A tleap script that builds the chain and sets N, CA, C and O, in Angstrom:
source leaprc.protein.ff14SB
mol = sequence {
  NMET LEU GLU ALA VAL MET GLU SER ILE LEU
  HIE ILE THR THR LEU HIE TYR LEU VAL LEU
  GLY ALA ALA LEU PHE LEU LEU GLY VAL ILE
  GLY VAL LEU THR ARG ARG ASN VAL VAL ILE
  VAL LEU MET SER ILE GLU LEU ILE LEU ASN
  ALA VAL ASN LEU ASN LEU VAL ALA PHE SER
  ARG MET TRP GLY GLY LEU HIE GLY GLN VAL
  PHE ALA ILE PHE VAL ILE THR ASP ALA ALA
  ALA GLU ALA ALA VAL GLY LEU GLY ILE LEU
  ILE ALA PHE PHE ARG ASN LYS GLU THR VAL
  ASN ILE ASP GLU VAL ASN LEU LEU LYS CTRP
}
set mol.1.N position { -93.263 39.709 -3.001 }
set mol.1.CA position { -93.852 40.935 -3.549 }
set mol.1.C position { -94.239 41.901 -2.387 }
set mol.1.O position { -93.926 43.091 -2.429 }
set mol.2.N position { -94.898 41.376 -1.398 }
set mol.2.CA position { -95.319 42.192 -0.253 }
set mol.2.C position { -94.098 42.728 0.518 }
set mol.2.O position { -94.102 43.861 1.000 }
set mol.3.N position { -93.073 41.904 0.621 }
set mol.3.CA position { -91.861 42.346 1.322 }
set mol.3.C position { -91.185 43.508 0.594 }
set mol.3.O position { -90.711 44.448 1.232 }
set mol.4.N position { -91.141 43.446 -0.741 }
set mol.4.CA position { -90.545 44.528 -1.500 }
set mol.4.C position { -91.330 45.817 -1.372 }
set mol.4.O position { -90.738 46.895 -1.303 }
set mol.5.N position { -92.661 45.728 -1.339 }
set mol.5.CA position { -93.502 46.940 -1.158 }
set mol.5.C position { -93.294 47.510 0.231 }
set mol.5.O position { -93.141 48.722 0.381 }
set mol.6.N position { -93.284 46.668 1.244 }
set mol.6.CA position { -93.083 47.135 2.615 }
set mol.6.C position { -91.673 47.744 2.800 }
set mol.6.O position { -91.494 48.722 3.525 }
set mol.7.N position { -90.700 47.145 2.131 }
set mol.7.CA position { -89.333 47.683 2.233 }
set mol.7.C position { -89.253 49.052 1.573 }
set mol.7.O position { -88.566 49.936 2.084 }
set mol.8.N position { -89.937 49.250 0.454 }
set mol.8.CA position { -89.870 50.558 -0.204 }
set mol.8.C position { -90.669 51.583 0.583 }
set mol.8.O position { -90.312 52.761 0.571 }
set mol.9.N position { -91.722 51.190 1.259 }
set mol.9.CA position { -92.512 52.110 2.032 }
set mol.9.C position { -91.783 52.494 3.323 }
set mol.9.O position { -91.814 53.652 3.742 }
set mol.10.N position { -91.139 51.530 3.936 }
set mol.10.CA position { -90.481 51.762 5.237 }
set mol.10.C position { -88.992 52.121 5.114 }
set mol.10.O position { -88.250 52.007 6.090 }
set mol.11.N position { -88.561 52.541 3.956 }
set mol.11.CA position { -87.177 52.923 3.781 }
set mol.11.C position { -86.930 54.251 4.495 }
set mol.11.O position { -87.469 55.289 4.108 }
set mol.12.N position { -86.126 54.200 5.520 }
set mol.12.CA position { -85.897 55.427 6.328 }
set mol.12.C position { -84.543 55.984 5.928 }
set mol.12.O position { -83.527 55.290 5.978 }
set mol.13.N position { -84.546 57.235 5.534 }
set mol.13.CA position { -83.290 57.890 5.083 }
set mol.13.C position { -82.768 58.797 6.182 }
set mol.13.O position { -83.395 58.940 7.232 }
set mol.14.N position { -81.637 59.397 5.942 }
set mol.14.CA position { -81.071 60.335 6.887 }
set mol.14.C position { -81.968 61.532 7.077 }
set mol.14.O position { -82.029 62.090 8.173 }
set mol.15.N position { -82.667 61.942 6.030 }
set mol.15.CA position { -83.583 63.071 6.158 }
set mol.15.C position { -84.655 62.815 7.202 }
set mol.15.O position { -85.030 63.730 7.936 }
set mol.16.N position { -85.160 61.574 7.285 }
set mol.16.CA position { -86.164 61.293 8.297 }
set mol.16.C position { -85.588 61.494 9.689 }
set mol.16.O position { -86.261 62.053 10.555 }
set mol.17.N position { -84.369 61.056 9.922 }
set mol.17.CA position { -83.736 61.202 11.235 }
set mol.17.C position { -83.538 62.721 11.534 }
set mol.17.O position { -83.779 63.182 12.649 }
set mol.18.N position { -83.110 63.444 10.540 }
set mol.18.CA position { -82.879 64.876 10.751 }
set mol.18.C position { -84.154 65.624 11.038 }
set mol.18.O position { -84.155 66.528 11.873 }
set mol.19.N position { -85.239 65.284 10.378 }
set mol.19.CA position { -86.548 65.950 10.658 }
set mol.19.C position { -87.012 65.590 12.057 }
set mol.19.O position { -87.505 66.449 12.789 }
set mol.20.N position { -86.859 64.328 12.437 }
set mol.20.CA position { -87.224 63.944 13.805 }
set mol.20.C position { -86.365 64.650 14.846 }
set mol.20.O position { -86.870 65.101 15.874 }
set mol.21.N position { -85.063 64.743 14.576 }
set mol.21.CA position { -84.162 65.500 15.485 }
set mol.21.C position { -84.545 66.954 15.594 }
set mol.21.O position { -84.529 67.527 16.683 }
set mol.22.N position { -84.900 67.573 14.440 }
set mol.22.CA position { -85.319 68.971 14.466 }
set mol.22.C position { -86.611 69.170 15.255 }
set mol.22.O position { -86.755 70.152 15.983 }
set mol.23.N position { -87.539 68.242 15.109 }
set mol.23.CA position { -88.792 68.329 15.863 }
set mol.23.C position { -88.559 68.181 17.355 }
set mol.23.O position { -89.145 68.913 18.153 }
set mol.24.N position { -87.706 67.239 17.740 }
set mol.24.CA position { -87.369 67.064 19.150 }
set mol.24.C position { -86.661 68.286 19.734 }
set mol.24.O position { -86.920 68.702 20.864 }
set mol.25.N position { -85.749 68.853 18.915 }
set mol.25.CA position { -85.033 70.042 19.322 }
set mol.25.C position { -86.004 71.241 19.524 }
set mol.25.O position { -85.890 71.998 20.488 }
set mol.26.N position { -86.952 71.378 18.583 }
set mol.26.CA position { -87.941 72.444 18.675 }
set mol.26.C position { -88.811 72.269 19.920 }
set mol.26.O position { -89.077 73.238 20.630 }
set mol.27.N position { -89.252 71.046 20.185 }
set mol.27.CA position { -90.037 70.814 21.380 }
set mol.27.C position { -89.234 71.111 22.649 }
set mol.27.O position { -89.798 71.628 23.613 }
set mol.28.N position { -87.977 70.809 22.677 }
set mol.28.CA position { -87.136 71.116 23.839 }
set mol.28.C position { -86.982 72.602 24.044 }
set mol.28.O position { -87.076 73.100 25.166 }
set mol.29.N position { -86.741 73.316 22.944 }
set mol.29.CA position { -86.567 74.778 23.054 }
set mol.29.C position { -87.864 75.429 23.510 }
set mol.29.O position { -87.840 76.351 24.326 }
set mol.30.N position { -88.981 74.968 22.999 }
set mol.30.CA position { -90.270 75.499 23.424 }
set mol.30.C position { -90.484 75.241 24.928 }
set mol.30.O position { -90.996 76.095 25.652 }
set mol.31.N position { -90.082 74.058 25.370 }
set mol.31.CA position { -90.249 73.698 26.759 }
set mol.31.C position { -89.360 74.559 27.656 }
set mol.31.O position { -89.784 74.956 28.742 }
set mol.32.N position { -88.165 74.843 27.228 }
set mol.32.CA position { -87.253 75.681 28.020 }
set mol.32.C position { -87.773 77.118 28.068 }
set mol.32.O position { -87.688 77.765 29.111 }
set mol.33.N position { -88.294 77.613 26.987 }
set mol.33.CA position { -88.688 79.043 26.933 }
set mol.33.C position { -90.053 79.301 27.586 }
set mol.33.O position { -90.290 80.405 28.077 }
set mol.34.N position { -90.934 78.335 27.603 }
set mol.34.CA position { -92.296 78.604 28.058 }
set mol.34.C position { -92.623 78.103 29.430 }
set mol.34.O position { -93.553 78.618 30.050 }
set mol.35.N position { -91.918 77.132 29.940 }
set mol.35.CA position { -92.272 76.524 31.239 }
set mol.35.C position { -91.608 77.252 32.373 }
set mol.35.O position { -90.547 77.855 32.207 }
set mol.36.N position { -92.240 77.193 33.536 }
set mol.36.CA position { -91.690 77.847 34.727 }
set mol.36.C position { -91.268 76.847 35.793 }
set mol.36.O position { -90.695 77.233 36.811 }
set mol.37.N position { -91.548 75.558 35.568 }
set mol.37.CA position { -91.137 74.540 36.495 }
set mol.37.C position { -89.723 74.066 36.165 }
set mol.37.O position { -89.424 73.741 35.016 }
set mol.38.N position { -88.868 74.028 37.166 }
set mol.38.CA position { -87.448 73.693 36.926 }
set mol.38.C position { -87.324 72.235 36.469 }
set mol.38.O position { -86.429 71.933 35.680 }
set mol.39.N position { -88.150 71.356 36.913 }
set mol.39.CA position { -88.060 69.953 36.496 }
set mol.39.C position { -88.383 69.822 34.988 }
set mol.39.O position { -87.732 69.078 34.254 }
set mol.40.N position { -89.420 70.583 34.558 }
set mol.40.CA position { -89.769 70.517 33.118 }
set mol.40.C position { -88.682 71.157 32.274 }
set mol.40.O position { -88.433 70.708 31.155 }
set mol.41.N position { -88.039 72.177 32.774 }
set mol.41.CA position { -86.967 72.809 32.031 }
set mol.41.C position { -85.788 71.836 31.927 }
set mol.41.O position { -85.173 71.738 30.865 }
set mol.42.N position { -85.464 71.124 32.995 }
set mol.42.CA position { -84.385 70.107 32.914 }
set mol.42.C position { -84.719 69.006 31.939 }
set mol.42.O position { -83.857 68.549 31.189 }
set mol.43.N position { -85.995 68.565 31.946 }
set mol.43.CA position { -86.409 67.539 30.958 }
set mol.43.C position { -86.334 68.062 29.528 }
set mol.43.O position { -86.002 67.316 28.607 }
set mol.44.N position { -86.638 69.326 29.345 }
set mol.44.CA position { -86.545 69.940 28.009 }
set mol.44.C position { -85.112 70.007 27.548 }
set mol.44.O position { -84.832 69.769 26.374 }
set mol.45.N position { -84.171 70.334 28.467 }
set mol.45.CA position { -82.786 70.327 28.110 }
set mol.45.C position { -82.302 68.933 27.712 }
set mol.45.O position { -81.524 68.784 26.770 }
set mol.46.N position { -82.762 67.928 28.426 }
set mol.46.CA position { -82.423 66.543 28.072 }
set mol.46.C position { -82.993 66.213 26.673 }
set mol.46.O position { -82.346 65.517 25.890 }
set mol.47.N position { -84.170 66.700 26.373 }
set mol.47.CA position { -84.775 66.475 25.048 }
set mol.47.C position { -83.939 67.127 23.957 }
set mol.47.O position { -83.777 66.549 22.883 }
set mol.48.N position { -83.408 68.311 24.208 }
set mol.48.CA position { -82.534 68.977 23.262 }
set mol.48.C position { -81.273 68.161 23.046 }
set mol.48.O position { -80.845 67.966 21.908 }
set mol.49.N position { -80.679 67.684 24.126 }
set mol.49.CA position { -79.457 66.876 24.003 }
set mol.49.C position { -79.687 65.572 23.248 }
set mol.49.O position { -78.822 65.125 22.495 }
set mol.50.N position { -80.873 64.954 23.453 }
set mol.50.CA position { -81.183 63.743 22.742 }
set mol.50.C position { -81.427 64.023 21.269 }
set mol.50.O position { -81.113 63.175 20.434 }
set mol.51.N position { -81.973 65.174 20.922 }
set mol.51.CA position { -82.136 65.549 19.532 }
set mol.51.C position { -80.762 65.705 18.850 }
set mol.51.O position { -80.577 65.291 17.706 }
set mol.52.N position { -79.828 66.295 19.559 }
set mol.52.CA position { -78.500 66.471 19.008 }
set mol.52.C position { -77.838 65.105 18.829 }
set mol.52.O position { -77.158 64.877 17.829 }
set mol.53.N position { -78.030 64.187 19.797 }
set mol.53.CA position { -77.481 62.849 19.678 }
set mol.53.C position { -78.030 62.126 18.470 }
set mol.53.O position { -77.297 61.432 17.765 }
set mol.54.N position { -79.325 62.289 18.229 }
set mol.54.CA position { -79.945 61.634 17.062 }
set mol.54.C position { -79.348 62.134 15.765 }
set mol.54.O position { -79.127 61.358 14.835 }
set mol.55.N position { -79.084 63.433 15.700 }
set mol.55.CA position { -78.462 64.006 14.494 }
set mol.55.C position { -77.023 63.556 14.343 }
set mol.55.O position { -76.558 63.289 13.235 }
set mol.56.N position { -76.318 63.472 15.465 }
set mol.56.CA position { -74.923 63.011 15.392 }
set mol.56.C position { -74.844 61.580 14.883 }
set mol.56.O position { -74.003 61.259 14.044 }
set mol.57.N position { -75.730 60.713 15.395 }
set mol.57.CA position { -75.716 59.309 14.971 }
set mol.57.C position { -76.170 59.192 13.510 }
set mol.57.O position { -75.642 58.366 12.766 }
set mol.58.N position { -77.145 60.015 13.094 }
set mol.58.CA position { -77.625 59.961 11.716 }
set mol.58.C position { -76.498 60.354 10.753 }
set mol.58.O position { -76.281 59.676 9.749 }
set mol.59.N position { -75.794 61.426 11.049 }
set mol.59.CA position { -74.682 61.828 10.201 }
set mol.59.C position { -73.544 60.838 10.224 }
set mol.59.O position { -72.873 60.622 9.215 }
set mol.60.N position { -73.330 60.243 11.369 }
set mol.60.CA position { -72.304 59.224 11.486 }
set mol.60.C position { -72.635 58.035 10.609 }
set mol.60.O position { -71.756 57.494 9.938 }
set mol.61.N position { -73.883 57.624 10.609 }
set mol.61.CA position { -74.332 56.526 9.756 }
set mol.61.C position { -74.259 56.894 8.286 }
set mol.61.O position { -73.904 56.050 7.463 }
set mol.62.N position { -74.582 58.121 7.936 }
set mol.62.CA position { -74.556 58.558 6.557 }
set mol.62.C position { -73.147 58.582 5.999 }
set mol.62.O position { -72.927 58.182 4.856 }
set mol.63.N position { -72.181 59.049 6.799 }
set mol.63.CA position { -70.831 59.170 6.304 }
set mol.63.C position { -69.989 57.908 6.582 }
set mol.63.O position { -68.855 57.815 6.113 }
set mol.64.N position { -70.519 56.960 7.324 }
set mol.64.CA position { -69.850 55.692 7.521 }
set mol.64.C position { -68.750 55.710 8.563 }
set mol.64.O position { -67.956 54.771 8.607 }
set mol.65.N position { -68.662 56.728 9.404 }
set mol.65.CA position { -67.628 56.791 10.422 }
set mol.65.C position { -68.228 56.566 11.779 }
set mol.65.O position { -69.445 56.453 11.922 }
set mol.66.N position { -67.387 56.500 12.765 }
set mol.66.CA position { -67.835 56.316 14.160 }
set mol.66.C position { -67.717 57.594 14.983 }
set mol.66.O position { -68.102 57.596 16.153 }
set mol.67.N position { -67.201 58.673 14.416 }
set mol.67.CA position { -66.975 59.881 15.173 }
set mol.67.C position { -68.239 60.463 15.805 }
set mol.67.O position { -68.208 60.915 16.950 }
set mol.68.N position { -69.328 60.454 15.080 }
set mol.68.CA position { -70.563 60.989 15.607 }
set mol.68.C position { -71.126 60.148 16.759 }
set mol.68.O position { -71.691 60.678 17.716 }
set mol.69.N position { -70.958 58.827 16.641 }
set mol.69.CA position { -71.447 57.940 17.671 }
set mol.69.C position { -70.627 58.085 18.933 }
set mol.69.O position { -71.170 58.084 20.038 }
set mol.70.N position { -69.333 58.208 18.774 }
set mol.70.CA position { -68.455 58.408 19.949 }
set mol.70.C position { -68.770 59.742 20.610 }
set mol.70.O position { -68.835 59.825 21.836 }
set mol.71.N position { -68.965 60.775 19.817 }
set mol.71.CA position { -69.313 62.060 20.378 }
set mol.71.C position { -70.677 62.028 21.085 }
set mol.71.O position { -70.873 62.710 22.091 }
set mol.72.N position { -71.622 61.227 20.550 }
set mol.72.CA position { -72.907 61.102 21.157 }
set mol.72.C position { -72.799 60.430 22.537 }
set mol.72.O position { -73.544 60.770 23.456 }
set mol.73.N position { -71.880 59.489 22.672 }
set mol.73.CA position { -71.661 58.884 23.981 }
set mol.73.C position { -71.170 59.903 24.988 }
set mol.73.O position { -71.584 59.906 26.147 }
set mol.74.N position { -70.283 60.766 24.531 }
set mol.74.CA position { -69.814 61.849 25.434 }
set mol.74.C position { -70.933 62.790 25.826 }
set mol.74.O position { -70.993 63.245 26.968 }
set mol.75.N position { -71.844 63.093 24.867 }
set mol.75.CA position { -73.012 63.949 25.164 }
set mol.75.C position { -73.908 63.270 26.155 }
set mol.75.O position { -74.417 63.924 27.064 }
set mol.76.N position { -74.124 61.970 26.016 }
set mol.76.CA position { -74.954 61.194 26.968 }
set mol.76.C position { -74.357 61.271 28.338 }
set mol.76.O position { -75.071 61.467 29.322 }
set mol.77.N position { -73.008 61.114 28.423 }
set mol.77.CA position { -72.320 61.172 29.757 }
set mol.77.C position { -72.471 62.585 30.332 }
set mol.77.O position { -72.708 62.721 31.532 }
set mol.78.N position { -72.345 63.630 29.527 }
set mol.78.CA position { -72.539 64.987 30.026 }
set mol.78.C position { -73.970 65.208 30.448 }
set mol.78.O position { -74.207 65.885 31.448 }
set mol.79.N position { -74.932 64.667 29.731 }
set mol.79.CA position { -76.342 64.828 30.082 }
set mol.79.C position { -76.657 64.161 31.452 }
set mol.79.O position { -77.422 64.681 32.264 }
set mol.80.N position { -76.034 63.001 31.655 }
set mol.80.CA position { -76.228 62.320 32.947 }
set mol.80.C position { -75.676 63.108 34.100 }
set mol.80.O position { -76.303 63.212 35.154 }
set mol.81.N position { -74.456 63.686 33.894 }
set mol.81.CA position { -73.848 64.502 34.934 }
set mol.81.C position { -74.717 65.780 35.191 }
set mol.81.O position { -74.946 66.187 36.330 }
set mol.82.N position { -75.161 66.353 34.114 }
set mol.82.CA position { -76.000 67.575 34.238 }
set mol.82.C position { -77.290 67.261 34.952 }
set mol.82.O position { -77.752 68.080 35.747 }
set mol.83.N position { -77.896 66.114 34.709 }
set mol.83.CA position { -79.126 65.760 35.385 }
set mol.83.C position { -78.880 65.553 36.869 }
set mol.83.O position { -79.680 65.983 37.700 }
set mol.84.N position { -77.769 64.889 37.207 }
set mol.84.CA position { -77.471 64.606 38.597 }
set mol.84.C position { -77.191 65.889 39.375 }
set mol.84.O position { -77.693 66.070 40.484 }
set mol.85.N position { -76.389 66.777 38.792 }
set mol.85.CA position { -76.062 68.015 39.474 }
set mol.85.C position { -77.320 68.921 39.519 }
set mol.85.O position { -77.596 69.544 40.544 }
set mol.86.N position { -78.056 68.985 38.432 }
set mol.86.CA position { -79.255 69.818 38.417 }
set mol.86.C position { -80.305 69.378 39.409 }
set mol.86.O position { -80.933 70.212 40.063 }
set mol.87.N position { -80.508 68.047 39.532 }
set mol.87.CA position { -81.483 67.579 40.503 }
set mol.87.C position { -80.994 67.783 41.924 }
set mol.87.O position { -81.792 68.021 42.831 }
set mol.88.N position { -79.692 67.691 42.121 }
set mol.88.CA position { -79.131 67.984 43.460 }
set mol.88.C position { -79.375 69.438 43.864 }
set mol.88.O position { -79.790 69.731 44.986 }
set mol.89.N position { -79.110 70.324 42.933 }
set mol.89.CA position { -79.359 71.764 43.222 }
set mol.89.C position { -80.841 71.987 43.387 }
set mol.89.O position { -81.238 72.788 44.233 }
set mol.90.N position { -81.683 71.314 42.615 }
set mol.90.CA position { -83.121 71.504 42.725 }
set mol.90.C position { -83.629 71.008 44.101 }
set mol.90.O position { -84.477 71.655 44.717 }
set mol.91.N position { -83.118 69.881 44.568 }
set mol.91.CA position { -83.555 69.404 45.888 }
set mol.91.C position { -83.111 70.362 46.982 }
set mol.91.O position { -83.874 70.636 47.909 }
set mol.92.N position { -81.883 70.878 46.888 }
set mol.92.CA position { -81.434 71.832 47.898 }
set mol.92.C position { -82.263 73.122 47.847 }
set mol.92.O position { -82.578 73.695 48.890 }
set mol.93.N position { -82.610 73.572 46.665 }
set mol.93.CA position { -83.434 74.759 46.548 }
set mol.93.C position { -84.823 74.527 47.079 }
set mol.93.O position { -85.393 75.400 47.734 }
set mol.94.N position { -85.385 73.347 46.803 }
set mol.94.CA position { -86.725 73.057 47.293 }
set mol.94.C position { -86.774 72.958 48.807 }
set mol.94.O position { -87.780 73.321 49.416 }
set mol.95.N position { -85.729 72.484 49.413 }
set mol.95.CA position { -85.657 72.398 50.878 }
set mol.95.C position { -85.617 73.798 51.500 }
set mol.95.O position { -86.172 74.010 52.577 }
set mol.96.N position { -84.970 74.744 50.835 }
set mol.96.CA position { -84.888 76.106 51.370 }
set mol.96.C position { -86.125 76.946 51.112 }
set mol.96.O position { -86.632 77.631 52.000 }
set mol.97.N position { -86.604 76.877 49.857 }
set mol.97.CA position { -87.687 77.814 49.438 }
set mol.97.C position { -89.050 77.138 49.326 }
set mol.97.O position { -90.072 77.823 49.279 }
set mol.98.N position { -89.082 75.785 49.282 }
set mol.98.CA position { -90.299 74.999 49.170 }
set mol.98.C position { -91.074 75.304 47.849 }
set mol.98.O position { -92.305 75.297 47.831 }
set mol.99.N position { -90.351 75.561 46.790 }
set mol.99.CA position { -90.923 75.771 45.486 }
set mol.99.C position { -89.930 75.342 44.429 }
set mol.99.O position { -88.724 75.293 44.672 }
set mol.100.N position { -90.447 75.032 43.254 }
set mol.100.CA position { -89.591 74.713 42.092 }
set mol.100.C position { -89.876 75.658 40.926 }
set mol.100.O position { -89.594 75.338 39.771 }
set mol.101.N position { -90.432 76.815 41.241 }
set mol.101.CA position { -90.764 77.782 40.238 }
set mol.101.C position { -89.502 78.604 39.843 }
set mol.101.O position { -88.780 79.085 40.716 }
set mol.102.N position { -89.255 78.754 38.565 }
set mol.102.CA position { -88.086 79.455 38.092 }
set mol.102.C position { -88.125 80.930 38.470 }
set mol.102.O position { -87.081 81.526 38.734 }
set mol.103.N position { -89.300 81.520 38.498 }
set mol.103.CA position { -89.410 82.948 38.824 }
set mol.103.C position { -88.983 83.263 40.237 }
set mol.103.O position { -88.641 84.406 40.540 }
set mol.104.N position { -88.995 82.273 41.104 }
set mol.104.CA position { -88.603 82.512 42.501 }
set mol.104.C position { -87.182 82.103 42.819 }
set mol.104.O position { -86.777 82.084 43.981 }
set mol.105.N position { -86.425 81.774 41.782 }
set mol.105.CA position { -85.041 81.390 41.975 }
set mol.105.C position { -84.187 82.621 42.048 }
set mol.105.O position { -83.721 83.103 41.015 }
set mol.106.N position { -83.963 83.152 43.233 }
set mol.106.CA position { -83.061 84.257 43.400 }
set mol.106.C position { -82.044 83.948 44.478 }
set mol.106.O position { -81.328 84.829 44.955 }
set mol.107.N position { -81.995 82.674 44.854 }
set mol.107.CA position { -81.083 82.210 45.906 }
set mol.107.C position { -79.635 82.366 45.492 }
set mol.107.O position { -78.778 82.598 46.344 }
set mol.108.N position { -79.333 82.244 44.186 }
set mol.108.CA position { -77.978 82.289 43.743 }
set mol.108.C position { -77.504 83.690 43.346 }
set mol.108.O position { -76.357 83.875 42.941 }
set mol.109.N position { -78.403 84.673 43.467 }
set mol.109.CA position { -78.028 86.037 43.141 }
set mol.109.C position { -77.192 86.630 44.280 }
set mol.109.O position { -77.328 86.216 45.431 }
set mol.110.N position { -76.356 87.568 43.968 }
set mol.110.CA position { -75.493 88.204 44.933 }
set mol.110.C position { -76.309 89.107 45.763 }
set mol.110.O position { -75.784 89.763 46.662 }
savepdb mol mol.pdb
quit
C-alpha cells in the first residue's frame, strides 16, 4: 500500500523535466546577462547547455528514440571544448590585463 502511494506521489513526467530545464535555462540566461565576471559567464553558458541537454534527453525518453540522447552527447562534447578554449583565453587575458572583468575586455578589439 505504501509503495503504491509513494509511486503515485513520485511519478515524474516529461513536464517535470521540461520545467526543470526551463528553470536552469532561465538561471543561465540571467547569469550571462547580469554578471561581469568571465568565469561566472562561462559557468552560466554551461548551465544553459545542460538545460538544453536535459530537454533533449526528456524528449528522447518521451518519444522512445535515441536521437536526443546522441545529440546531447555531441552538446556535452562541444561544451567541454568550449570550456577548455574559454578558460585558455581567460588565462591569457588575465596574464595580460590582471582582471577577469568583462567590461575591461577590449584586447580583442581592432
